[in-house]
C-alpha positions in Angstrom: -50.4 -9.5 -40.0 -51.3 -10.2 -43.7 -49.9 -13.2 -45.5 -47.8 -10.9 -47.7 -46.2 -9.3 -44.7 -45.5 -12.7 -43.2 -44.0 -13.9 -46.4 -41.7 -10.9 -46.7 -40.5 -11.3 -43.1 -39.7 -15.0 -43.7 -37.8 -14.1 -46.8 -35.9 -11.3 -45.1 -34.9 -13.7 -42.2 -33.7 -16.3 -44.7 -31.6 -13.7 -46.5 -30.1 -12.7 -43.2 -29.2 -16.3 -42.4 -27.7 -16.8 -45.8 -25.5 -13.7 -45.3 -24.5 -14.9 -41.8 -23.5 -18.3 -43.1 -21.6 -16.7 -46.0 -19.7 -14.5 -43.5 -18.9 -17.5 -41.3 -17.6 -19.5 -44.3 -15.5 -16.5 -45.4 -14.2 -15.3 -42.0 -14.9 -18.1 -39.6 -11.2 -19.3 -39.8 -10.2 -16.1 -38.1 -12.3 -16.9 -35.0 -11.0 -20.4 -35.0 -7.4 -19.2 -35.3 -7.9 -16.7 -32.4 -9.3 -19.4 -30.2 -6.3 -21.7 -31.0 -3.9 -18.8 -30.3 -5.5 -18.1 -26.9 -5.5 -21.8 -25.9 -2.0 -22.4 -27.3 -0.6 -19.2 -25.5 -2.1 -20.3 -22.2 -0.7 -23.8 -22.6 2.8 -22.4 -23.5 2.7 -20.1 -20.5 1.9 -23.0 -18.2 4.6 -25.1 -19.7 7.2 -22.4 -19.2 6.2 -22.0 -15.6 6.4 -25.8 -15.0 9.9 -25.8 -16.7 11.1 -22.9 -14.6 9.9 -24.6 -11.4 11.5 -27.8 -12.4 14.9 -26.0 -13.0 14.6 -24.2 -9.7 13.9 -27.4 -7.8 16.8 -29.3 -9.6 19.1 -26.3 -8.8 18.1 -26.4 -5.1 18.5 -30.2 -4.9 22.0 -29.9 -6.5 23.1 -27.3 -4.0 21.8 -29.3 -1.0 23.6 -32.4 -2.3 26.9 -30.5 -2.8 26.7 -28.9 0.7 26.1 -32.3 2.3 29.5 -33.6 1.2 31.8 -34.0 4.2 35.0 -32.4 2.8 35.3 -28.7 2.1 37.1 -29.2 -1.2 34.6 -31.8 -2.3 31.8 -29.4 -1.5 33.5 -26.6 -3.5 34.2 -28.8 -6.5 30.6 -30.1 -6.5 29.2 -26.5 -6.3 31.4 -25.6 -9.3 29.6 -28.2 -11.4 26.1 -27.0 -10.5 24.3 -25.3 -13.5 22.5 -22.2 -12.2 19.2 -20.9 -13.7 20.1 -17.3 -14.3 22.3 -14.6 -12.8 20.6 -14.8 -9.3 21.2 -18.5 -9.2 24.8 -18.1 -10.3 25.4 -15.5 -7.6 24.0 -17.8 -4.9 26.1 -20.7 -6.1 29.2 -18.6 -6.1 28.5 -17.2 -2.6 28.3 -20.7 -1.3 31.4 -21.9 -3.2 33.4 -18.9 -1.9 32.3 -19.7 1.7 33.6 -23.3 1.3 37.0 -22.0 0.2 37.3 -19.1 2.6 39.6 -20.8 5.0 41.8 -22.7 2.5 42.0 -20.1 -0.2 40.8 -16.7 1.1 42.2 -14.8 -1.9 40.5 -17.1 -4.3 37.3 -16.8 -2.4 37.6 -13.0 -2.3 38.2 -12.9 -6.1 35.0 -15.0 -6.6 33.0 -12.8 -4.3 34.1 -9.6 -6.0 33.2 -11.1 -9.4 29.7 -11.4 -8.0 29.8 -7.9 -6.6 30.9 -6.4 -9.9 28.4 -8.2 -12.1 25.7 -5.8 -13.1 23.3 -8.6 -14.1 23.2 -10.0 -10.5 20.4 -8.7 -8.2 21.7 -5.9 -6.0 21.2 -7.8 -2.7 23.6 -10.6 -3.8 26.1 -8.0 -4.9 26.0 -6.2 -1.6 26.3 -9.5 0.4 29.3 -10.5 -1.8 31.0 -7.2 -1.1 30.6 -7.5 2.6 31.8 -11.1 2.6 34.9 -10.3 0.5 35.9 -7.3 2.6 35.4 -9.2 5.9 37.6 -12.1 4.7 41.0 -12.3 6.6 44.0 -12.5 4.2 41.8 -11.6 1.2 44.6 -9.6 -0.4 42.4 -6.5 -0.6 44.0 -3.2 0.3 42.7 -0.9 2.9 41.6 1.8 0.4 39.9 -0.8 -1.8 38.0 -2.1 1.1 36.9 1.4 2.2 35.8 2.3 -1.3 33.7 -0.9 -1.6 32.1 -0.3 1.8 31.3 3.4 1.4 28.2 2.9 -0.8 26.8 0.3 1.6 27.4 2.5 4.6 25.6 5.3 2.8 22.5 3.1 2.3 19.9 1.9 4.7 19.0 -1.1 6.8 21.1 -3.9 8.2 23.6 -3.8 5.3 24.5 -0.2 6.3 25.2 -1.3 9.9 27.3 -4.2 8.8 29.3 -2.0 6.5 29.8 0.5 9.4 31.1 -2.4 11.6 33.6 -3.3 8.9 34.7 0.3 8.5 35.3 0.5 12.3 37.5 -2.6 12.1 39.5 -1.0 9.3 39.8 2.1 11.5 41.3 -0.1 14.2 43.6 -1.8 11.7 44.9 1.5 10.5 45.3 3.0 14.0 42.3 5.4 13.7 41.2 4.5 17.3 38.9 7.5 17.9 37.1 7.1 14.6 36.6 3.4 15.3 35.2 4.1 18.8 32.8 6.7 17.3 31.5 4.3 14.7 31.1 1.5 17.3 29.3 3.7 19.8 26.9 4.8 17.1 26.2 1.2 16.2 25.7 0.3 19.9 22.8 2.8 20.2 21.3 2.4 16.7 17.7 1.3 16.9 18.0 -0.7 13.7 21.0 -2.8 15.0 20.4 -6.3 16.1 21.2 -7.4 19.6 24.2 -9.4 18.3 25.6 -6.4 16.4 25.2 -4.1 19.4 26.9 -6.7 21.6 29.8 -7.0 19.2 30.2 -3.2 19.0 30.2 -2.8 22.8 32.6 -5.6 23.3 35.1 -4.1 20.9 34.7 -0.7 22.6 35.6 -2.4 26.0 38.5 -4.2 24.4 39.8 -0.8 23.3 39.7 0.4 26.9 36.6 2.6 26.7 33.3 2.6 28.4 30.5 1.6 26.0 27.2 3.5 25.9 24.5 2.1 28.1 22.2 -0.3 26.4 19.4 -2.0 28.3 19.7 -5.8 28.3 23.4 -5.8 27.2 25.3 -4.3 30.1 25.2 -7.5 32.1 26.9 -9.4 29.3 29.9 -7.1 29.1 33.0 -6.6 31.2 33.6 -3.1 32.6 35.9 -0.8 30.6 39.3 0.0 32.0 
């Protein structure tokens, strides 16, 4: 390589460096800002996660402390003061509060449960549980047709909630004198593969109490009296 070529190459390289430095001076703040935004965003996200975890832990501790009180009214009053982190937390608190008042104020407990059941912001599983608990409460003040209407969507679903809804519908059938319909529902529950052993046992026991012979279920027959 000649001296002139070497000189030209050095000059070209120097010009490139000058241009690069000029670009960095002009636009370097953008790169710095992008880095700061990335770091700040990650830090903010971690802070939010830590805050959410702290709120959840405080909520759980408050529920445990309230439920540890010896008197039902004291437990209910303490639960009413617990601040819940979101609709799901509020639903859980209200379910527990209703349970503490179920014996002393069944109508008030049912009203609170139905408020959870009718709240569209609450997760569906809490709404379904609240519906079942409200319908199953003795002396809740709910009419037969209201209870049937609330149970119908659950009975049309799947899983354990469907079976529990069918059990409640069978009890309503007994209450209203629809004996054959109740026995048919209970017999279906007794042989349903998705039913728990406890649920099948309850169904067969009610069938026996109604004077009918329950369907044979392995493992359960020995626990039941013979039908009349």
